[in-house]
One Martini backbone bead per residue (centre of mass of N, CA, C, O) as a GRO file, in nm:
protein
  135
    1MET     BB    1   0.101   0.033   0.016
    2SER     BB    2   0.008   0.381  -0.072
    3TYR     BB    3   0.012   0.740   0.035
    4ALA     BB    4   0.200   0.914  -0.163
    5MET     BB    5  -0.046   1.033  -0.372
    6THR     BB    6  -0.249   1.224  -0.210
    7ALA     BB    7  -0.142   1.509  -0.260
    8ALA     BB    8  -0.150   1.502  -0.563
    9LEU     BB    9  -0.452   1.448  -0.597
   10GLN     BB   10  -0.561   1.691  -0.435
   11SER     BB   11  -0.422   1.909  -0.616
   12ALA     BB   12  -0.559   1.816  -0.890
   13VAL     BB   13  -0.849   1.856  -0.804
   14TYR     BB   14  -0.842   2.147  -0.720
   15GLN     BB   15  -0.743   2.263  -0.986
   16THR     BB   16  -0.975   2.157  -1.161
   17LEU     BB   17  -1.195   2.324  -1.019
   18VAL     BB   18  -1.069   2.608  -1.042
   19GLU     BB   19  -1.031   2.590  -1.376
   20ASP     BB   20  -1.334   2.572  -1.408
   21THR     BB   21  -1.555   2.775  -1.579
   22ALA     BB   22  -1.835   2.676  -1.492
   23LEU     BB   23  -1.790   2.672  -1.181
   24SER     BB   24  -1.683   2.964  -1.153
   25ALA     BB   25  -1.947   3.101  -1.249
   26LEU     BB   26  -2.103   3.007  -0.987
   27VAL     BB   27  -1.861   3.059  -0.736
   28GLY     BB   28  -1.605   3.147  -0.815
   29ALA     BB   29  -1.349   3.154  -0.557
   30HIS     BB   30  -1.531   2.929  -0.386
   31ILE     BB   31  -1.274   2.720  -0.361
   32TYR     BB   32  -1.183   2.464  -0.119
   33ASP     BB   33  -0.947   2.296   0.081
   34ALA     BB   34  -0.978   2.522   0.305
   35LEU     BB   35  -1.133   2.691   0.524
   36PRO     BB   36  -1.185   3.001   0.598
   37GLN     BB   37  -1.186   3.262   0.783
   38GLY     BB   38  -1.475   3.339   0.891
   39THR     BB   39  -1.702   3.429   0.671
   40LEU     BB   40  -1.899   3.265   0.466
   41PRO     BB   41  -2.025   3.208   0.191
   42GLU     BB   42  -2.325   3.124   0.033
   43LEU     BB   43  -2.131   2.976  -0.179
   44TYR     BB   44  -1.958   2.652  -0.187
   45VAL     BB   45  -1.651   2.466  -0.233
   46THR     BB   46  -1.524   2.152  -0.083
   47LEU     BB   47  -1.298   1.959   0.048
   48GLY     BB   48  -1.274   1.643   0.199
   49ALA     BB   49  -1.291   1.339   0.279
   50GLU     BB   50  -1.077   1.036   0.308
   51THR     BB   51  -1.031   0.708   0.160
   52VAL     BB   52  -0.777   0.444   0.174
   53ARG     BB   53  -0.672   0.173  -0.046
   54ASP     BB   54  -0.530  -0.093  -0.150
   55ALA     BB   55  -0.376  -0.159  -0.504
   56SER     BB   56  -0.162  -0.356  -0.504
   57ASP     BB   57   0.072  -0.546  -0.712
   58ALA     BB   58   0.301  -0.706  -0.902
   59THR     BB   59   0.334  -0.425  -1.088
   60GLY     BB   60   0.255  -0.234  -0.822
   61VAL     BB   61   0.178   0.071  -0.679
   62GLY     BB   62  -0.140   0.137  -0.511
   63ALA     BB   63  -0.476   0.314  -0.500
   64TRP     BB   64  -0.776   0.389  -0.333
   65HIS     BB   65  -0.977   0.690  -0.363
   66ASP     BB   66  -1.216   0.826  -0.134
   67PHE     BB   67  -1.369   1.140  -0.207
   68ASN     BB   68  -1.478   1.463  -0.110
   69VAL     BB   69  -1.732   1.688  -0.242
   70ALA     BB   70  -1.870   2.003  -0.145
   71VAL     BB   71  -2.186   2.171  -0.129
   72VAL     BB   72  -2.263   2.508   0.000
   73THR     BB   73  -2.579   2.665   0.109
   74ASP     BB   74  -2.838   2.927   0.174
   75ALA     BB   75  -3.030   2.846  -0.014
   76ALA     BB   76  -3.326   2.777  -0.116
   77GLY     BB   77  -3.316   2.480  -0.152
   78PHE     BB   78  -3.138   2.261  -0.412
   79GLN     BB   79  -3.082   2.385  -0.696
   80VAL     BB   80  -2.811   2.528  -0.662
   81ALA     BB   81  -2.650   2.288  -0.553
   82LYS     BB   82  -2.704   2.098  -0.801
   83THR     BB   83  -2.569   2.275  -1.015
   84VAL     BB   84  -2.287   2.272  -0.887
   85ALA     BB   85  -2.252   1.970  -0.863
   86ALA     BB   86  -2.257   1.917  -1.166
   87ALA     BB   87  -2.009   2.093  -1.237
   88ALA     BB   88  -1.808   1.934  -1.065
   89CYS     BB   89  -1.854   1.665  -1.194
   90ASP     BB   90  -1.774   1.751  -1.485
   91ALA     BB   91  -1.482   1.838  -1.412
   92LEU     BB   92  -1.410   1.528  -1.312
   93SER     BB   93  -1.456   1.442  -1.590
   94GLY     BB   94  -1.281   1.248  -1.811
   95ALA     BB   95  -0.942   1.269  -1.821
   96GLY     BB   96  -0.821   1.408  -1.596
   97PRO     BB   97  -0.583   1.467  -1.376
   98VAL     BB   98  -0.258   1.557  -1.323
   99LEU     BB   99   0.007   1.431  -1.156
  100GLU     BB  100   0.302   1.486  -0.982
  101ARG     BB  101   0.254   1.191  -0.872
  102GLY     BB  102   0.200   0.960  -1.067
  103ARG     BB  103  -0.114   0.800  -1.166
  104LEU     BB  104  -0.421   0.824  -1.326
  105VAL     BB  105  -0.652   0.569  -1.395
  106SER     BB  106  -0.908   0.667  -1.228
  107LEU     BB  107  -1.235   0.867  -1.237
  108ARG     BB  108  -1.537   0.855  -1.030
  109PHE     BB  109  -1.848   0.851  -0.953
  110LEU     BB  110  -2.032   0.727  -0.671
  111LYS     BB  111  -2.181   0.949  -0.462
  112ALA     BB  112  -2.468   1.113  -0.297
  113LYS     BB  113  -2.565   1.373  -0.041
  114ALA     BB  114  -2.856   1.537   0.055
  115LYS     BB  115  -2.882   1.817   0.296
  116ARG     BB  116  -2.983   1.954   0.594
  117GLU     BB  117  -2.877   2.215   0.792
  118SER     BB  118  -2.804   2.418   1.013
  119GLY     BB  119  -2.924   2.741   0.941
  120GLY     BB  120  -3.032   2.664   0.636
  121LEU     BB  121  -2.847   2.472   0.509
  122ARG     BB  122  -2.712   2.328   0.215
  123ARG     BB  123  -2.591   1.983   0.134
  124ILE     BB  124  -2.341   1.829  -0.090
  125ASP     BB  125  -2.210   1.503  -0.089
  126MET     BB  126  -1.947   1.388  -0.290
  127THR     BB  127  -1.823   1.078  -0.422
  128PHE     BB  128  -1.507   0.972  -0.522
  129ARG     BB  129  -1.309   0.750  -0.743
  130ALA     BB  130  -0.962   0.669  -0.723
  131ARG     BB  131  -0.694   0.543  -0.928
  132VAL     BB  132  -0.356   0.483  -0.824
  133GLU     BB  133  -0.015   0.509  -0.949
  134ASP     BB  134   0.309   0.449  -0.929
  135ASP     BB  135   0.616   0.510  -1.109
   0.00000   0.00000   0.00000
């Protein structure tokens, strides 16, 4: 097992989200790897928890990464959050980001959960699954 590519994967996912024009048109610069201090904007995207499992075999070292991307808004209803979640999902589909270390074998949407939180917030937690291999 190797956890060695996790920082490279996180950085690549973050950069992919930040550089996506459709997502940026919806949330501006409010895409976070870590939440900023102070008052949060009315709508934002943030990277969340991650679970990693070994995927090494006789040909090399690898891992499965299940990671969360969350959309949070104080807008009434889920329409705004779902529109942003769709854009984030679209940004991460396709060719996939290039890693600084190792290589991305696959990246796919796994599941999502939409829920109401305290204070009238709406939140959608999307889980993606990435398969990475070390070079």
